N, C-alpha and C positions, 0 to 999 in steps of 0.2 A: 615736551611732556612734563618735565619737572616744573616749568613755569606755569603751565595750565593747572597742574595739581596744586601749586602754591596759591594761584588765584582762586581756585575753587575752595581751598581751605580757608583763605582769608574771607571770602564771601560767606561761607558757612559760619565762621566765627562772628562776623558782623551781624548776621541774621539772629544767631543764638543770643548774642549780646543785646540786640534790640528787643528780643522777646522777654528778656529779663528786666530791661529798664523801661521800655516804652509803655506796656500795658498799665503798670501802676500810675504812671504819669497821666495817661489818658483817663483813668478812673478819677484821678485828682482833678483834672481839668473839667470833667463832667460834673463832679461833685461841686466844684466851685461855681459852675454855670447854674446848677439847680439852686444852690444856696442863694445866689444872687437873684434868681427869678422868684424864689419863695422865701423872702426875708423873714417871715414869721416863724419859720421852722427852727426848732431847737437844734437839730442835727440832720445831716444828710450822708448817706453812704451810697457808693456806686461800685458795682462789680461786673467786670466783663468775663463771660464764660465762652471762650472761643479760641482756645489754643490751636494752632499758633496765630495770635492776633495780628502781628505785623505781616508775617508771610501771607496769611490768608487775605488780609486787607489789600496788599499790593497786587496779589495775583488775581483775586476774584472780585475785589471791591466790596467785600461783605464781611460783617462781623455777625457771628451766629446769635449771640444773646447778650443782653445788658439788663441787669436788675438794679433799680434805683429805689432806695427806701428813704422816705422823708418822715421824720419823727416830730410829734408835738407841734402841729401847725396851729398856732393860737390866732384864729380869725375872729373878727367881731361877731360873726353869726354864731359860731360854735367852734370849740377846739377839736381838731381832728387828731386822734392819738397817733395814727400812722397812715402813710400812703405808700403802697408798693406798686411800682410800675415794672412789668415784665415785658421786655421788648425782644422780639425774635426776628431773625432775618434782616439785619440792618444793612442797608446799602450806604456805603460811604464813598466819598470822592477820593480816588487814588491820587489824583494830582494834588489835592489838598493835603493828603498824608505825606507826599513827597515834599510839599511846601511847609511841613511841620505844623499843619493845621488839621483840625478835625471837623468834618462836615458830615453830619447825619442827614442824608438826603431823603430817604424814605424807608419804610419798614414793611415786612410781610404781615405782621400782626403784633398787637400789643394789648395787654390787659392791665387794668388798674383795679386795685383793691384797697379800700380804706376802712379804718376802724374808728368808730365813735363810741366811747364808753358811756354807760348809763349815768355816771357822775357828771360827765361833761354835757350830756343831754339835759339833765336836770338843771344844771347851772345856766344853760342857754334859754330855758323857758322863762318867760316874764313872771309866771306864777312861782313864787319862791317856796310854796308849800306842796309842790307836786313831787312825790316820791315814785321812782320807777324801779321795778325789778325785772331784769331781762334774763330769760332762760331760753335755751334752744327752742325756737318756734313759738315762744309764749311770752306775753308781756302782762305784768300786773302793775296797775297804777293806783296810787293812793293820793286823794286830794281832799283836804279838809277832814281827814279822819275817815273818809269813805273809800273802800277798795273796790276796784272793778277790773275785770279782764279787758284787754285792749288789743285791737288790731293796729298794725302799723303799716303805713304806706309811704313810699318814696316816689314823688312825682313833682314835676314842674319846679325842681330845685328846692323842695321842702320835704321834711320828715313830719308826718302827721300821725298822732295817736288818737284813735277813735275811742273815746272814753264812755261810750254808750249813753246813759242818761245824763252824763256830765258834758260840759262843753269840750269840743276837741282841743287838743294841745298840739301846736305846730311850731316848728323852728326852721329857719332858712338854712340852707347849706351854702358853702362857698360856690361862686359862679364858675364859668368856663375857664377862667384863668388858672384854676386848680383842677377842676373836674370838667374837661372838655368833651363830655359824653353823657348821654342819659343814664342815670344810675338805677340799679336794682338794689333792694335792701333785704337783708336776711338777719333775723334775730338769733344771736348766739349767746353763750354764757357771759352775762355782764356787759354786753355791747351790741351795737348794730354794725353789721358788716355791709359795706357798700361796694358795688362792683360794676364794671362796665367793660366793654370791648372798645378800644380806641381805633377810630378810623384814621386818625393822624396823631402823631406824638405832640404833646404840649409844647408850646413855644419855648418853655424853659429847658427842654431837652433838644429840640430840633434847631437847625440852622448852624451855619458855620461859625465856629468861634476859635479864636487863636489858641494854638496849642504849641507854641514855640517852647513852652515850659517842658514839653516832652523830653527835650534833650538838655534842659537846664535845671532850674529849681522847681521841685514839685509843688511848691506853695505859691507859685505865681498865679495871679487872678486871671479868670477867663474874661474874654471880651464880651460885652453885652451884645 
């Protein structure tokens, strides 16, 4: 009985210790993976919301939630101020976790939200004299001293401003390597908010990558 109690106690201590150590290392590994997949980003953060992460992962093979934020993605088409990916119901490989690797196999649902500021939109347009003012549900554009109201559409990988009597203004968005889903657009204060529901997680999040760093150095790079 004493031996059994000791074994249970040691297992409990090991699990609690793993819950303290492993999740931050997993977040760091995910962050490194995303930073490698999106090298134009100024910074990346990753946060697991699934306590107990290790215990749940080993027993059920699932992590409840992962939120990744990618800031200041400077693409040739246009700079994206931020990209937030909210992933729920993540199925992971338990064997991979035992092997000290992280394998995000599939997800129940995932949503992507991105912000493009009016300043970055203006800079992306080939016309240098186009001024935009974005307010909730409303766009005002000034071109060559002439101001008009504008509708905005997001379709076929482009943002287009209908300037009425003036020629339309349009700018390309990054492709499926960053936005792997058809985007909707909403005008908010000083920015355009893009959003979509992901049918699959982008390659820079999904796939097995080495996480031996979970039990060693948190700064070890992820495997491509």
